C-alpha positions as CSV (number, residue, x, y, z in Angstrom):
1,M,121.1,95.6,98.8
2,P,121.4,93.2,95.8
3,Y,118.5,90.9,95.1
4,P,119.2,87.2,95.4
5,V,119.5,85.2,92.1
6,L,116.6,82.8,91.9
7,D,117.2,79.5,90.1
8,A,113.5,78.8,89.9
9,P,112.1,78.9,86.4
10,I,109.6,81.6,85.5
11,S,106.0,80.3,85.4
12,P,104.3,80.3,82.0
13,L,101.8,82.9,83.4
14,R,104.5,85.3,84.5
15,Q,106.3,84.9,81.2
16,R,103.1,85.7,79.3
17,L,102.6,88.8,81.5
18,I,106.2,89.9,80.7
19,D,105.7,89.2,77.0
20,D,102.4,91.2,77.0
21,M,104.2,94.2,78.7
22,N,107.2,93.9,76.3
23,M,104.9,93.9,73.3
24,R,103.5,97.2,74.5
25,R,107.0,98.6,75.2
26,F,106.4,99.1,79.0
27,S,109.4,100.6,80.7
28,Q,111.5,98.3,83.0
29,E,110.3,100.3,86.0
30,T,106.6,99.8,85.0
31,Q,107.2,96.1,84.5
32,R,108.9,95.8,87.8
33,N,106.0,97.6,89.5
34,Y,103.3,95.5,87.7
35,L,105.0,92.3,88.7
36,R,105.3,93.4,92.3
37,D,101.6,94.5,92.4
38,I,100.3,91.3,90.8
39,G,102.5,89.4,93.3
40,R,100.8,91.2,96.1
41,L,97.5,89.7,94.9
42,A,99.0,86.3,94.5
43,T,100.3,86.5,98.1
44,F,97.0,87.6,99.4
45,L,95.2,84.8,97.6
46,G,97.7,82.1,98.4
47,R,97.3,80.8,94.8
48,S,97.8,81.9,91.2
49,P,96.3,85.3,90.5
50,D,94.6,84.1,87.3
51,M,92.3,82.0,89.6
52,A,90.9,85.2,91.3
53,T,87.2,85.8,91.6
54,T,85.3,89.0,91.8
55,D,84.9,88.5,95.6
56,D,88.7,87.9,95.9
57,L,89.4,91.2,94.2
58,R,86.9,93.0,96.4
59,R,88.4,91.5,99.6
60,F,92.0,92.4,98.3
61,Q,91.1,96.0,97.8
62,I,89.3,96.3,101.2
63,E,92.4,94.8,102.9
64,Q,94.7,97.2,101.0
65,Q,92.5,100.1,102.3
66,D,92.4,98.7,105.8
67,D,96.2,98.3,105.8
68,G,96.5,102.1,105.1
69,V,97.9,101.7,101.6
70,P,98.0,105.3,100.1
71,V,95.5,106.1,97.4
72,P,98.1,106.6,94.6
73,T,99.6,103.2,95.4
74,M,96.2,101.6,95.4
75,N,95.4,103.1,92.0
76,S,98.8,101.9,90.7
77,I,97.9,98.4,91.9
78,V,94.5,98.7,90.1
79,S,96.3,99.7,86.9
80,A,98.6,96.6,87.1
81,L,95.6,94.3,87.8
82,R,93.5,95.7,85.1
83,F,96.3,95.1,82.6
84,F,96.8,91.6,83.9
85,F,93.1,90.6,83.8
86,T,92.4,92.4,80.4
87,H,95.5,91.4,78.4
88,T,97.2,88.5,80.0
89,V,94.4,86.3,81.2
90,D,91.6,87.7,79.0
91,R,89.2,88.4,81.9
92,P,88.1,91.9,81.3
93,D,85.0,91.2,83.4
94,L,87.3,91.1,86.5
95,A,89.2,94.2,85.4
96,R,85.9,96.1,85.3
97,K,85.2,95.2,88.9
98,L,88.4,96.9,90.2
99,V,87.7,100.3,91.9
100,R,89.9,103.3,91.3
101,L,89.8,105.8,94.2
102,A,89.5,109.5,93.8
103,H,92.7,111.2,94.9
104,P,92.2,114.9,95.7
105,R,95.4,116.7,94.6
106,K,96.8,119.5,96.6
107,L,97.5,122.8,94.9
108,P,101.2,123.4,94.5
109,V,102.9,126.1,96.7
110,V,103.5,129.2,94.6
111,L,106.6,131.1,95.5
112,S,106.6,134.9,95.7
113,R,108.8,136.9,93.4
114,D,111.2,137.5,96.2
115,E,111.4,133.8,97.0
116,V,112.0,133.0,93.3
117,A,114.8,135.6,93.2
118,R,116.4,134.1,96.3
119,L,116.2,130.7,94.8
120,L,117.9,131.8,91.6
121,N,120.5,133.8,93.4
122,A,121.3,130.9,95.7
123,T,123.9,129.8,93.2
124,T,126.4,131.8,91.2
125,C,126.8,129.2,88.5
126,L,125.0,130.4,85.4
127,K,124.2,126.8,84.3
128,H,122.5,126.0,87.7
129,Q,120.6,129.3,87.5
130,A,119.3,128.4,84.1
131,A,118.3,124.9,85.2
132,L,116.5,126.3,88.2
133,S,114.8,129.0,86.1
134,V,113.6,126.5,83.5
135,A,112.5,124.0,86.2
136,Y,110.4,126.4,88.2
137,G,109.1,128.3,85.2
138,A,108.0,125.2,83.3
139,G,107.0,123.2,86.4
140,L,109.5,120.4,85.5
141,R,110.4,117.6,87.8
142,V,114.0,116.8,88.7
143,A,114.3,113.9,86.3
144,E,112.9,116.1,83.5
145,V,115.4,118.9,84.2
146,S,118.3,116.5,84.3
147,A,117.2,115.0,81.0
148,L,117.1,118.4,79.2
149,K,119.4,118.9,76.2
150,V,120.5,122.2,74.7
151,A,118.5,121.4,71.6
152,D,115.3,121.3,73.8
153,I,115.5,125.0,74.4
154,D,114.4,127.5,71.7
155,S,116.4,130.5,72.7
156,E,115.0,132.7,69.9
157,R,111.5,132.3,71.2
158,M,112.7,131.9,74.8
159,L,110.8,128.5,75.1
């Protein structure tokens, strides 16, 4: 669904945040996420996020937790807010008050030799077998595999 075009001008604070992110060459995806997350705080506060207090941030984080926001999402929000308070509004004192949550990571499922063989033999296309082999062997994600170039593979050293 396309987003509606907004005719409202960008606030000076939002523009400064965008400029700060552009100066540091943040990806468009990161910028979109940071703007969304800082917008969450503004919505919670009902006022500009640069007017937040330590108590506001504490209440915001408690509400996020009470609403069942997943730990990785909460930590992403903390990253956005830390950037905003440290670089855009020059309030590192507030950034230090934000709490990152420990996120226990699950161990990945390790396939047996037979399962790996079945995975690789699931296709007869040599290109697909090579991609699956590299992906599993190097632990690459889908986006990383799809971005691979022939020059990325050292066939002499099999790396």
